[in-house]
C-alpha positions in Angstrom: -53.6 40.8 -2.1 -56.9 39.4 -1.4 -55.6 39.5 2.8 -55.2 43.5 1.9 -51.6 45.3 1.6 -50.2 45.1 5.1 -51.2 41.3 5.4 -49.1 41.3 2.2 -46.3 43.7 3.0 -46.3 41.2 6.5 -46.0 37.9 4.5 -43.1 39.9 2.3 -41.5 40.9 5.5 -41.7 37.4 7.0 -40.3 35.8 4.0 -37.5 37.8 2.5 -36.0 38.1 5.9 -36.5 34.1 6.4 -34.8 33.0 3.4 -31.8 35.0 3.6 -31.6 35.4 7.6 -28.5 33.3 8.1 -26.5 34.9 5.8 -27.6 38.3 7.0 -26.7 37.3 10.3 -23.2 36.4 9.2 -22.6 39.5 7.2 -23.6 42.1 9.9 -21.6 40.1 12.7 -18.4 39.6 10.7 -19.3 44.0 8.9 -19.3 44.8 12.5 -16.5 43.6 13.7 -14.9 45.2 10.7 -14.9 48.6 12.1 -12.2 47.5 14.2 -10.3 46.1 11.1 -6.8 47.3 12.2 -6.8 47.0 16.1 -8.2 43.3 15.5 -5.0 42.8 12.6 -2.5 44.6 15.4 -3.8 42.3 18.0 -3.2 39.1 16.0 0.4 40.6 15.4 1.4 40.9 19.1 5.3 40.9 17.6 4.6 44.1 16.0 4.9 47.8 17.4 3.4 51.0 16.7 5.7 53.1 14.4 7.7 56.7 15.7 9.1 57.1 12.4 7.1 60.0 9.8 5.8 59.7 7.0 8.9 61.4 5.1 11.1 59.0 7.1 9.0 55.9 6.9 8.4 56.5 2.7 12.5 56.2 2.5 13.3 53.4 4.8 10.4 51.3 2.3 11.8 52.7 -0.9 15.3 52.0 0.2 13.9 48.2 1.4 12.5 47.8 -1.7 15.7 48.8 -3.5 17.0 45.5 -1.7 13.7 43.0 -1.4 12.5 43.6 -5.1 14.7 45.1 -7.4 13.3 44.4 -10.7 9.9 45.2 -10.2 7.7 47.3 -12.0 5.4 48.4 -9.3 6.5 49.2 -5.7 3.8 50.2 -2.9 3.9 51.2 0.5 1.7 51.7 2.9 2.8 53.7 5.2 1.9 54.0 9.1 -1.6 55.4 10.5 -2.6 56.0 13.9 -4.9 52.8 14.1 -2.5 50.5 12.0 0.8 52.0 12.8 3.5 50.0 10.8 5.5 49.8 8.0 3.5 47.2 4.7 5.2 47.1 1.1 4.0 45.1 -2.0 5.6 44.2 -4.7 5.0 42.4 -8.2 7.5 40.6 -9.7 8.2 40.0 -13.5 7.7 36.3 -12.7 4.6 36.2 -10.1 1.0 37.1 -10.7 -0.1 38.6 -7.3 1.4 40.8 -5.6 3.6 39.8 -3.0 4.1 42.1 0.2 6.4 42.1 3.6 6.3 44.2 7.1 9.1 46.2 7.9 10.3 47.4 11.0 9.7 51.4 11.8 13.4 51.7 13.0 15.9 49.4 10.9 13.0 49.3 7.5 14.5 45.5 7.6 11.6 42.7 7.3 9.8 41.3 10.5 9.1 37.8 11.1 5.8 38.4 12.8 3.4 35.7 12.9 1.5 35.0 9.8 -2.1 36.2 9.7 -5.1 37.6 7.8 -5.7 39.3 11.0 -9.2 41.5 10.7 -8.5 41.4 6.9 -10.5 38.1 7.2 -13.6 39.6 8.3 -13.9 42.2 6.5 -13.8 40.1 3.3 -16.2 37.5 4.4 -18.7 40.5 5.1 -19.1 40.9 1.3 -17.4 37.8 -0.3 -18.4 34.9 2.2 -14.8 33.5 1.5 -15.9 32.6 -1.5 -14.7 33.4 -5.3 -14.5 37.2 -5.1 -17.5 37.4 -8.2 -19.8 34.9 -6.9 -19.3 36.0 -3.0 -20.2 39.6 -4.5 -23.1 38.1 -6.1 -24.4 36.2 -3.3 -23.8 38.9 -0.9 -25.9 41.6 -3.1 -28.8 39.5 -3.5 -29.5 39.3 0.2 -28.7 42.7 0.4 -31.7 43.8 -1.8 -33.5 41.3 0.1 -32.5 43.1 3.4 -34.2 45.9 1.9 -37.0 44.7 1.0 -37.4 43.4 4.3 -36.6 46.4 6.3 -39.2 48.5 4.0 -42.2 46.1 4.1 -41.0 45.5 7.8 -42.2 49.5 8.6 -45.1 49.4 6.8 -46.6 45.9 8.7 -45.6 47.4 12.0 -48.6 50.1 12.5 -47.5 51.1 16.0 -43.2 50.7 14.9 -42.5 53.4 17.2 -44.9 52.6 20.0 -43.4 49.0 20.4 -40.0 50.1 20.8 -40.8 51.5 24.1 -42.6 47.8 24.9 -40.6 45.4 25.9 -42.0 42.4 27.8 -39.4 39.9 29.1 -41.7 38.8 31.5 -44.3 36.9 28.9 -44.5 34.3 26.2 -41.5 33.7 24.8 -42.3 34.6 21.5 -44.2 37.9 22.8 -40.7 38.8 24.2 -39.4 37.8 21.2 -41.3 40.3 18.8 -40.7 42.9 21.4 -36.4 42.3 21.3 -36.9 42.3 17.5 -39.2 45.8 16.9 -36.8 47.7 19.8 -33.7 46.5 18.1 -35.1 47.5 14.6 -36.0 50.9 15.5 -33.4 51.9 17.6 -30.7 52.1 15.0 -33.4 52.1 11.5 -31.3 55.0 9.8 -28.5 52.7 10.4 -30.1 50.0 9.0 -31.5 51.3 6.1 -28.1 53.3 5.6 -25.7 50.6 5.5 -27.9 48.2 3.2 -28.4 50.7 0.8 -24.9 52.2 0.9 -23.6 48.7 1.1 -25.5 48.0 -3.0 -23.7 51.2 -3.7 -20.4 50.3 -3.1 -21.2 47.2 -5.8 -23.5 49.0 -8.0 -20.9 48.4 -10.8 -20.9 45.1 -11.2 -24.7 44.7 -10.9 -25.3 47.2 -13.3 -22.5 48.1 -15.8 -24.6 48.3 -18.5 -24.5 52.6 -18.5 -21.1 52.4 -19.0 -20.2 49.8 -21.2 -22.6 51.9 -23.1 -20.9 55.3 -22.6 -17.7 54.7 -22.8 -17.6 51.5 -25.3 -16.6 49.0 -22.9 -13.1 51.1 -21.6 -14.5 50.5 -18.2 -10.8 51.9 -17.4 -11.4 54.8 -18.8 -14.5 55.3 -17.1 -12.6 54.8 -13.7 -9.8 57.4 -15.0 -12.4 60.0 -15.3 -15.0 59.1 -12.6 -12.5 58.3 -9.2 -9.1 59.9 -10.5 -8.0 56.6 -11.5 -5.0 56.5 -14.5 -3.6 53.8 -16.2 0.2 53.0 -15.1 2.8 54.2 -17.2 4.5 52.2 -19.5 8.3 52.6 -19.3 10.2 53.7 -21.2 13.1 51.3 -21.7 15.6 53.4 -21.0 17.5 53.4 -17.1 16.9 56.1 -14.6 17.5 57.2 -11.2 14.4 57.3 -8.5 14.6 60.6 -6.6 14.7 61.4 -2.7 11.0 60.1 -1.8 11.1 61.9 1.7 10.6 65.8 0.0 8.0 64.3 -2.0 6.2 63.1 1.0 6.8 66.1 2.7 5.0 68.0 0.1 2.1 66.3 0.2 2.0 66.1 4.0 1.7 69.9 3.7 -1.5 69.6 1.9 -3.1 66.9 3.9 -1.0 66.7 7.2 0.9 63.8 8.5 -2.0 61.5 9.2 -3.5 62.1 5.6 -0.6 60.3 4.0 -1.7 56.6 4.0 0.0 55.0 0.8 2.9 55.7 -2.1 3.2 53.7 -5.2 5.9 53.9 -7.8 5.7 52.5 -11.1 8.5 51.6 -13.2 11.2 52.5 -10.4 14.3 51.9 -12.4 13.1 53.6 -15.4 13.3 56.8 -17.1 9.7 57.3 -17.2 9.0 56.5 -13.4 6.3 58.0 -11.2 5.4 58.8 -7.9 1.9 58.4 -6.7 0.7 59.5 -3.3 -2.7 58.5 -2.1 -4.2 60.3 0.2 -6.0 58.6 3.7 -9.6 57.8 4.5 -9.2 59.4 8.3 -11.4 62.2 8.8 -12.2 62.3 4.9 -15.7 61.3 4.3 -15.7 60.5 0.6 -13.5 57.5 -0.4 -13.2 58.9 -3.9 -9.3 58.7 -4.0 -7.2 61.8 -3.7 -3.8 61.7 -5.4 -0.7 63.5 -6.2 1.3 62.5 -9.0 5.5 63.4 -9.4 7.5 62.5 -12.2 9.8 59.8 -10.8 13.6 60.8 -12.3 12.8 64.8 -11.2 10.5 65.3 -8.5 8.4 67.6 -10.5 4.6 67.5 -9.8 2.7 66.5 -13.0 -0.9 66.3 -11.7 -3.3 65.7 -9.4 -6.3 64.0 -8.9 -9.3 63.9 -6.5 -11.5 67.2 -8.1 -14.8 65.3 -7.6 -17.8 65.7 -10.3 -21.4 65.5 -8.8 -22.2 61.8 -9.4 -18.2 60.9 -8.3 -19.0 63.0 -5.0 -21.8 61.1 -4.3 -20.8 58.1 -4.9 -17.9 58.3 -2.6 -19.6 59.8 0.5 -22.2 56.8 -0.1 -19.1 54.0 0.1 -17.1 56.2 2.9 -20.4 56.0 4.7 -20.7 52.3 4.6 -17.1 51.6 5.9 -17.1 54.1 8.5 -13.5 55.0 8.1 -14.1 58.7 8.3 -15.5 57.6 12.3 -13.3 58.9 15.4 -13.5 56.8 18.1 -17.3 57.7 19.9 -18.8 57.5 15.8 -17.0 54.0 15.6 -18.5 53.0 19.1 -22.1 54.5 17.8 -21.5 52.5 14.4 -20.5 49.5 16.1 -23.1 49.5 18.5 -25.7 49.9 15.7 -24.4 47.2 14.0 -24.9 44.7 16.8 -28.5 46.0 16.8 -28.7 44.8 13.6 -27.3 41.2 14.3 -29.7 41.4 17.0 -32.8 41.9 14.6 -32.0 39.7 12.5 -31.4 37.0 15.3 -34.7 37.3 16.7 -36.7 37.6 13.5 -35.2 34.3 12.4 -35.8 32.9 16.3 -39.4 34.8 16.3 -40.1 32.4 13.3 -39.0 29.4 14.6 -41.6 30.0 17.6 -44.3 30.9 15.8 -44.0 27.9 14.0 -43.4 25.7 16.8 -46.1 26.7 19.0 -48.9 26.3 15.6 -47.3 22.6 15.2 -47.4 21.7 19.0 -51.3 21.7 19.0 -51.4 19.3 15.7 -47.9 17.0 15.3 -44.5 16.4 15.8 -42.2 19.1 14.2 -41.1 18.6 10.6 -38.4 18.5 8.6 -38.6 22.7 7.7 -39.0 23.1 11.1 -35.9 20.9 12.2 -33.9 22.5 10.0 -34.4 26.2 10.7 -34.0 25.3 14.8 -30.6 23.6 13.7 -29.6 26.6 11.5 -30.6 29.1 14.1 -28.4 27.5 16.5 -25.5 27.2 14.2 -25.8 30.7 12.8 -26.6 32.8 16.3 -24.3 30.6 18.5 -21.9 28.8 16.2 -21.0 32.1 14.6 -19.6 33.8 17.5 -17.7 30.6 18.3 -15.9 30.6 15.2 -15.1 34.0 15.2 -14.0 33.3 18.8 -12.1 30.1 18.1 -10.1 32.4 14.8 -8.3 34.5 18.0 -7.3 31.0 19.5 -5.5 29.8 16.8 -3.4 33.2 16.6 -2.2 32.0 19.7 -1.9 28.4 19.3 -0.7 27.6 16.1 3.3 27.1 15.8 4.5 30.2 14.6 6.9 28.6 11.6 3.7 26.5 10.6 3.5 26.6 6.5 0.2 28.6 5.3 -0.8 29.5 8.4 -3.4 32.1 7.5 -5.5 29.2 5.4 -4.9 27.3 9.0 -6.6 29.9 11.3 -9.1 29.9 8.9 -9.7 26.4 8.5 -9.9 26.0 12.4 -12.6 29.0 12.0 -14.8 27.0 9.7 -14.4 23.3 11.2 -15.7 24.9 14.4 -18.9 25.9 12.5 -19.3 22.9 11.6 -19.3 21.1 14.6 -21.4 23.7 15.5 -23.9 22.6 12.8 -23.0 18.8 13.7 -23.9 19.8 17.3 -27.2 21.1 17.0 -28.2 18.6 14.8 -27.0 15.8 17.2 -27.8 17.2 20.6 -31.7 18.8 21.9 -32.7 21.6 20.8 -33.0 23.6 24.3 -29.4 22.0 24.8 -27.7 23.0 21.9 -28.8 26.4 22.2 -27.4 26.2 26.2 -24.2 24.8 25.4 -23.0 26.9 22.2 -23.9 30.0 24.0 -21.7 28.5 27.1 -19.0 27.2 24.5 -18.6 31.0 23.2 -19.0 32.4 26.5 -15.5 30.1 27.8 -14.0 31.2 24.6 -14.1 34.8 25.1 -13.9 35.0 28.7 -10.3 32.9 28.4 -9.0 35.4 25.8 -7.3 38.0 27.8 -5.6 34.5 30.3 -4.3 33.1 26.8 -3.3 36.0 25.5 -1.9 36.5 28.9 0.5 33.0 28.6 1.4 33.3 24.7 2.8 36.7 24.8 4.2 40.0 26.2 1.7 42.5 25.8 -1.7 41.3 27.6 -3.3 43.3 29.7 -0.8 44.0 32.9 1.2 45.6 30.1 -1.0 47.0 27.8 -3.1 49.0 30.7 -0.1 50.8 31.9 1.0 51.5 28.6 -1.5 52.8 27.3 -1.3 50.5 24.5 -5.4 50.8 23.7 -5.4 48.3 20.6 -4.3 45.4 22.5 -6.0 46.3 25.6 -9.1 47.2 24.3 -9.2 43.9 22.3 -8.8 41.6 25.6 -11.4 43.6 27.0 -13.9 43.5 24.0 -13.7 39.9 24.0 -14.1 39.2 27.1 -17.4 41.5 27.3 -18.8 39.8 24.1 -18.1 36.2 26.5 -19.9 37.7 29.4 -22.8 38.4 27.2 -22.6 35.1 25.5 -22.9 33.5 29.0 -25.6 35.8 30.2 -27.9 34.5 27.3 -26.4 31.0 28.1 -27.5 31.5 31.7 -31.2 33.1 31.2 -32.2 30.0 28.9 -30.7 27.6 31.5 -33.0 29.2 33.8 -36.1 30.0 31.7 -38.5 26.8 32.5 -38.6 24.3 29.3 -42.2 25.4 28.0 -44.7 22.6 27.7 -46.4 21.6 23.7 -49.8 22.7 23.6 -51.0 19.2 22.7 -49.9 18.0 26.2 -51.2 21.0 27.8 -54.3 20.2 26.5 -54.3 16.6 27.2 -53.7 17.4 30.6 -56.0 19.3 31.3 -58.8 17.0 29.9 -57.6 14.4 32.0 -59.5 13.2 35.3 -57.6 14.4 38.8 -57.4 10.7 40.1 -55.3 9.7 36.9 -52.7 12.7 37.2 -52.4 11.3 41.0 -52.2 7.8 39.2 
């Protein structure tokens, strides 16, 4: 505090943002893409078409298919068609398997569909909070970075006395450092409420992992009892050991649809489907609902009698559910989702400009005294590989979806390998190329990948813009146009960087100023 409170906050803002900035950029960008997780998944499975079946018919088709696919499973789960994910998904756990298996069904016949295997938008969604690490470690890393992000936001507000006035000040023609600072301030203030909300609620979504001691003390370590009481998640029933006949599912789904509306019925779970103690649990979806706390109706599987209902939240559970819902944004309609997406891009840009600003400031300081040291070179390389390299990797993920053979083994894993391979290649490219050329070349390559995606889609599928636009298939058309738009943005950045004159180091300018005119003309 010897330099004053505001100066101390400036130091804290700089280092709390810099040390985790590259991870925060990746978290922000992939999290922003996850607002369109459903549309990404649809685009990456072009063989699938929207379901015309209502929830009752879809449920009947799914249960009949599961009787054939997994007759010995003790748990069936069905994802019913939704507006943004209009296909039927089924999941089951075999007695021999440790994990759930899954399949996608044709919405008309109920037969399994052999669509291309892909993680789709779920890859970006899970990367956003797990970084493709072991889940427990990835969530701890992202949680630590989110804490640093919260510190950086609060200290940044304290540091900038004129932060709101600076929002209306942008000087692109000034020195690069001043332009980067103006851009950083503008993007930070433009979506400041969103930045605070998304960072704090992100921590809340994982708070039970970070701070479990209160639950352990109040429930004597029985966390299942806590979840059953807090979020309506009762443990699955035990099988009676006697055979039983499952009732028709359609009327049960129809009863839930009368209560929530057809779009409200999202998931169906059947426990012990061939046992006398079978239970049917129907869950409400997230569309149009701010709270993410589960709402379910439970039926006796052999009689069809309605036995219980969950979702009457207390104050604490409702608070947790609303904060969780705010973070995921699944309640949002098209306009609100677009605003969330733009705010997420502003957050991504805020992190990127902060990293670039630090590098530019320190490069200018060292230019008058010495060559850039290892730390400066490391920061510059990581900046290029993260800010320009991650968009390349994400675009390459979409290219891999279209170009990899459909029958290749472990196809989703190969898509992910292409993603990380391109990202590592971006890092190596940034290491061996001059800094300025690395920025231009990587942004130009990202522009090519994005702008060419509509053409790639037209060459490899039957659901290109010439078909999707006339049919009003906005999931496919929107992805083509959106990815091309992001490519155009990358191209504009590359063009701007290529046109900007190369800055002359301070040391060289001082030497040239002291040099006699005759020597300069020699």
